N, CA, C and O atoms as a printed pandas DataFrame, in Angstrom:
     atom_number atom_name residue_name chain_id  residue_number  x_coord  y_coord  z_coord
0              1         N          MET        A               1  -45.098   21.240   27.765
1              2        CA          MET        A               1  -45.102   22.443   26.953
2              3         C          MET        A               1  -45.652   22.111   25.566
3              4         O          MET        A               1  -45.334   21.066   24.998
4              5         N          ASN        A               2  -46.459   22.987   25.042
5              6        CA          ASN        A               2  -47.082   22.788   23.734
6              7         C          ASN        A               2  -46.122   23.196   22.620
7              8         O          ASN        A               2  -45.634   24.327   22.610
8              9         N          ASN        A               3  -45.848   22.299   21.691
9             10        CA          ASN        A               3  -44.961   22.596   20.564
10            11         C          ASN        A               3  -45.789   23.256   19.462
11            12         O          ASN        A               3  -46.685   22.614   18.914
12            13         N          PRO        A               4  -45.516   24.523   19.121
13            14        CA          PRO        A               4  -46.330   25.218   18.117
14            15         C          PRO        A               4  -46.221   24.634   16.718
15            16         O          PRO        A               4  -47.064   24.916   15.867
16            17         N          PHE        A               5  -45.200   23.826   16.465
17            18        CA          PHE        A               5  -45.031   23.238   15.140
18            19         C          PHE        A               5  -45.861   21.984   14.942
19            20         O          PHE        A               5  -46.148   21.601   13.807
20            21         N          THR        A               6  -46.251   21.338   16.037
21            22        CA          THR        A               6  -47.002   20.086   15.914
22            23         C          THR        A               6  -48.394   20.155   16.526
23            24         O          THR        A               6  -49.159   19.199   16.399
24            25         N          ALA        A               7  -48.743   21.239   17.177
25            26        CA          ALA        A               7  -50.054   21.352   17.810
26            27         C          ALA        A               7  -51.154   21.297   16.754
27            28         O          ALA        A               7  -50.984   21.785   15.637
28            29         N          GLU        A               8  -52.266   20.705   17.118
29            30        CA          GLU        A               8  -53.377   20.560   16.166
30            31         C          GLU        A               8  -53.899   21.901   15.673
31            32         O          GLU        A               8  -54.324   22.016   14.524
32            33         N          ASN        A               9  -53.873   22.907   16.522
33            34        CA          ASN        A               9  -54.385   24.222   16.130
34            35         C          ASN        A               9  -53.276   25.147   15.635
35            36         O          ASN        A               9  -53.444   26.366   15.622
36            37         N          SER        A              10  -52.149   24.574   15.231
37            38        CA          SER        A              10  -51.000   25.349   14.783
38            39         C          SER        A              10  -51.294   26.086   13.482
39            40         O          SER        A              10  -52.009   25.576   12.619
40            41         N          GLU        A              11  -50.737   27.291   13.347
41            42        CA          GLU        A              11  -50.845   28.044   12.103
42            43         C          GLU        A              11  -49.713   27.692   11.149
43            44         O          GLU        A              11  -49.677   28.193   10.025
44            45         N          TRP        A              12  -48.790   26.841   11.577
45            46        CA          TRP        A              12  -47.658   26.429   10.749
46            47         C          TRP        A              12  -48.094   25.342    9.784
47            48         O          TRP        A              12  -48.965   24.534   10.108
48            49         N          SER        A              13  -47.493   25.315    8.596
49            50        CA          SER        A              13  -47.773   24.253    7.637
50            51         C          SER        A              13  -46.481   23.932    6.890
51            52         O          SER        A              13  -45.508   24.683    6.961
52            53         N          ASN        A              14  -46.484   22.818    6.181
53            54        CA          ASN        A              14  -45.312   22.415    5.408
54            55         C          ASN        A              14  -45.066   23.404    4.280
55            56         O          ASN        A              14  -46.006   23.972    3.723
56            57         N          ALA        A              15  -43.800   23.604    3.948
57            58        CA          ALA        A              15  -43.454   24.460    2.812
58            59         C          ALA        A              15  -43.889   23.781    1.527
59            60         O          ALA        A              15  -43.931   22.553    1.452
60            61         N          GLY        A              16  -44.206   24.558    0.538
61            62        CA          GLY        A              16  -44.607   24.000   -0.748
62            63         C          GLY        A              16  -43.428   23.383   -1.473
63            64         O          GLY        A              16  -42.280   23.553   -1.062
64            65         N          LYS        A              17  -43.707   22.669   -2.548
65            66        CA          LYS        A              17  -42.660   22.046   -3.353
66            67         C          LYS        A              17  -41.710   23.101   -3.875
67            68         O          LYS        A              17  -42.130   24.192   -4.262
68            69         N          GLY        A              18  -40.428   22.777   -3.886
69            70        CA          GLY        A              18  -39.427   23.685   -4.408
70            71         C          GLY        A              18  -38.828   24.625   -3.379
71            72         O          GLY        A              18  -37.923   25.393   -3.704
72            73         N          TYR        A              19  -39.320   24.581   -2.127
73            74        CA          TYR        A              19  -38.778   25.431   -1.076
74            75         C          TYR        A              19  -37.886   24.611   -0.164
75            76         O          TYR        A              19  -38.176   23.447    0.112
76            77         N          GLU        A              20  -36.821   25.203    0.295
77            78        CA          GLU        A              20  -35.963   24.540    1.265
78            79         C          GLU        A              20  -35.368   25.604    2.174
79            80         O          GLU        A              20  -35.386   26.789    1.842
80            81         N          PHE        A              21  -34.851   25.192    3.299
81            82        CA          PHE        A              21  -34.211   26.114    4.210
82            83         C          PHE        A              21  -33.078   25.399    4.912
83            84         O          PHE        A              21  -33.029   24.170    4.949
84            85         N          THR        A              22  -32.175   26.174    5.465
85            86        CA          THR        A              22  -31.080   25.653    6.262
86            87         C          THR        A              22  -31.154   26.309    7.629
87            88         O          THR        A              22  -31.233   27.533    7.730
88            89         N          ALA        A              23  -31.128   25.512    8.667
89            90        CA          ALA        A              23  -31.159   26.035   10.036
90            91         C          ALA        A              23  -29.758   25.973   10.613
91            92         O          ALA        A              23  -29.034   24.999   10.411
92            93         N          TYR        A              24  -29.387   27.002   11.321
93            94        CA          TYR        A              24  -28.087   27.066   11.968
94            95         C          TYR        A              24  -28.278   27.237   13.468
95            96         O          TYR        A              24  -29.134   28.007   13.904
96            97         N          LYS        A              25  -27.495   26.530   14.248
97            98        CA          LYS        A              25  -27.488   26.740   15.684
98            99         C          LYS        A              25  -26.530   27.892   15.960
99           100         O          LYS        A              25  -25.343   27.804   15.645
100          101         N          LEU        A              26  -27.036   28.956   16.540
101          102        CA          LEU        A              26  -26.228   30.129   16.833
102          103         C          LEU        A              26  -25.859   30.160   18.302
103          104         O          LEU        A              26  -26.567   29.609   19.145
104          105         N          ALA        A              27  -24.757   30.800   18.595
105          106        CA          ALA        A              27  -24.308   30.934   19.972
106          107         C          ALA        A              27  -25.322   31.746   20.779
107          108         O          ALA        A              27  -26.054   32.563   20.220
108          109         N          ASN        A              28  -25.360   31.522   22.076
109          110        CA          ASN        A              28  -26.233   32.297   22.951
110          111         C          ASN        A              28  -25.922   33.775   22.805
111          112         O          ASN        A              28  -24.758   34.165   22.709
112          113         N          GLY        A              29  -26.943   34.582   22.788
113          114        CA          GLY        A              29  -26.771   36.024   22.731
114          115         C          GLY        A              29  -26.737   36.616   21.348
115          116         O          GLY        A              29  -26.737   37.840   21.219
116          117         N          VAL        A              30  -26.709   35.795   20.287
117          118        CA          VAL        A              30  -26.691   36.346   18.927
118          119         C          VAL        A              30  -28.023   37.034   18.638
119          120         O          VAL        A              30  -28.056   38.125   18.068
120          121         N          ILE        A              31  -29.109   36.394   19.031
121          122        CA          ILE        A              31  -30.436   36.987   18.895
122          123         C          ILE        A              31  -31.025   37.086   20.290
123          124         O          ILE        A              31  -31.100   36.093   21.014
124          125         N          LYS        A              32  -31.443   38.289   20.664
125          126        CA          LYS        A              32  -32.025   38.505   21.987
126          127         C          LYS        A              32  -33.447   39.018   21.831
127          128         O          LYS        A              32  -33.720   39.887   21.004
128          129         N          LEU        A              33  -34.345   38.471   22.634
129          130        CA          LEU        A              33  -35.743   38.898   22.642
130          131         C          LEU        A              33  -36.063   39.432   24.024
131          132         O          LEU        A              33  -36.032   38.688   25.004
132          133         N          ALA        A              34  -36.368   40.706   24.105
133          134        CA          ALA        A              34  -36.698   41.339   25.381
134          135         C          ALA        A              34  -38.126   40.999   25.777
135          136         O          ALA        A              34  -38.926   40.595   24.934
136          137         N          THR        A              35  -38.445   41.160   27.045
137          138        CA          THR        A              35  -39.796   40.846   27.528
138          139         C          THR        A              35  -40.854   41.737   26.893
139          140         O          THR        A              35  -42.031   41.377   26.879
140          141         N          ASN        A              36  -40.456   42.896   26.367
141          142        CA          ASN        A              36  -41.434   43.774   25.708
142          143         C          ASN        A              36  -41.627   43.417   24.232
143          144         O          ASN        A              36  -42.374   44.092   23.525
144          145         N          GLY        A              37  -40.950   42.347   23.760
145          146        CA          GLY        A              37  -41.100   41.882   22.385
146          147         C          GLY        A              37  -40.073   42.433   21.416
147          148         O          GLY        A              37  -40.072   42.064   20.242
148          149         N          THR        A              38  -39.196   43.314   21.887
149          150        CA          THR        A              38  -38.162   43.879   21.040
150          151         C          THR        A              38  -37.061   42.850   20.776
151          152         O          THR        A              38  -36.572   42.212   21.709
152          153         N          MET        A              39  -36.675   42.690   19.521
153          154        CA          MET        A              39  -35.631   41.739   19.162
154          155         C          MET        A              39  -34.372   42.496   18.763
155          156         O          MET        A              39  -34.439   43.512   18.072
156          157         N          THR        A              40  -33.231   41.994   19.203
157          158        CA          THR        A              40  -31.943   42.563   18.851
158          159         C          THR        A              40  -31.095   41.462   18.244
159          160         O          THR        A              40  -30.989   40.372   18.805
160          161         N          ILE        A              41  -30.489   41.748   17.093
161          162        CA          ILE        A              41  -29.594   40.792   16.437
162          163         C          ILE        A              41  -28.190   41.370   16.501
163          164         O          ILE        A              41  -27.954   42.502   16.079
164          165         N          SER        A              42  -27.264   40.589   17.028
165          166        CA          SER        A              42  -25.881   41.031   17.184
166          167         C          SER        A              42  -25.227   41.264   15.831
167          168         O          SER        A              42  -25.514   40.559   14.863
168          169         N          ILE        A              43  -24.350   42.251   15.770
169          170        CA          ILE        A              43  -23.589   42.489   14.537
170          171         C          ILE        A              43  -22.164   41.973   14.669
171          172         O          ILE        A              43  -21.326   42.227   13.805
172          173         N          GLU        A              44  -21.888   41.248   15.750
173          174        CA          GLU        A              44  -20.569   40.665   15.955
174          175         C          GLU        A              44  -20.363   39.487   15.015
175          176         O          GLU        A              44  -21.331   38.866   14.575
176          177         N          ARG        A              45  -19.118   39.178   14.706
177          178        CA          ARG        A              45  -18.769   38.033   13.854
178          179         C          ARG        A              45  -19.263   36.737   14.499
179          180         O          ARG        A              45  -19.181   36.572   15.716
180          181         N          VAL        A              46  -19.768   35.834   13.685
181          182        CA          VAL        A              46  -20.204   34.516   14.150
182          183         C          VAL        A              46  -19.152   33.519   13.685
183          184         O          VAL        A              46  -19.220   33.032   12.557
184          185         N          PRO        A              47  -18.166   33.207   14.552
185          186        CA          PRO        A              47  -17.050   32.371   14.101
186          187         C          PRO        A              47  -17.465   30.974   13.652
187          188         O          PRO        A              47  -16.825   30.397   12.772
188          189         N          GLU        A              48  -18.522   30.422   14.239
189          190        CA          GLU        A              48  -18.968   29.074   13.864
190          191         C          GLU        A              48  -19.348   28.999   12.390
191          192         O          GLU        A              48  -19.198   27.952   11.760
192          193         N          LEU        A              49  -19.842   30.114   11.838
193          194        CA          LEU        A              49  -20.308   30.123   10.449
194          195         C          LEU        A              49  -19.437   30.989    9.551
195          196         O          LEU        A              49  -19.674   31.072    8.346
196          197         N          ASP        A              50  -18.438   31.629   10.126
197          198        CA          ASP        A              50  -17.592   32.574    9.421
198          199         C          ASP        A              50  -18.415   33.656    8.760
199          200         O          ASP        A              50  -18.149   34.056    7.626
200          201         N          LEU        A              51  -19.424   34.126    9.486
201          202        CA          LEU        A              51  -20.282   35.201    9.011
202          203         C          LEU        A              51  -20.038   36.443    9.837
203          204         O          LEU        A              51  -19.688   36.354   11.014
204          205         N          ALA        A              52  -20.217   37.576    9.241
205          206        CA          ALA        A              52  -20.080   38.836    9.990
206          207         C          ALA        A              52  -21.343   39.648    9.821
207          208         O          ALA        A              52  -21.448   40.747   10.366
């Protein structure tokens, strides 16, 4: 499988100086992507992060 973050023809690039991000592993089903491209984000509480 081709990794879009490391592929030679990737449109992704490194963030500029002064930018940072935090990635969180979310439980299955928090974000759903339908085959038609529609995305749904759950509004249920995320206990792992204590976020609602």
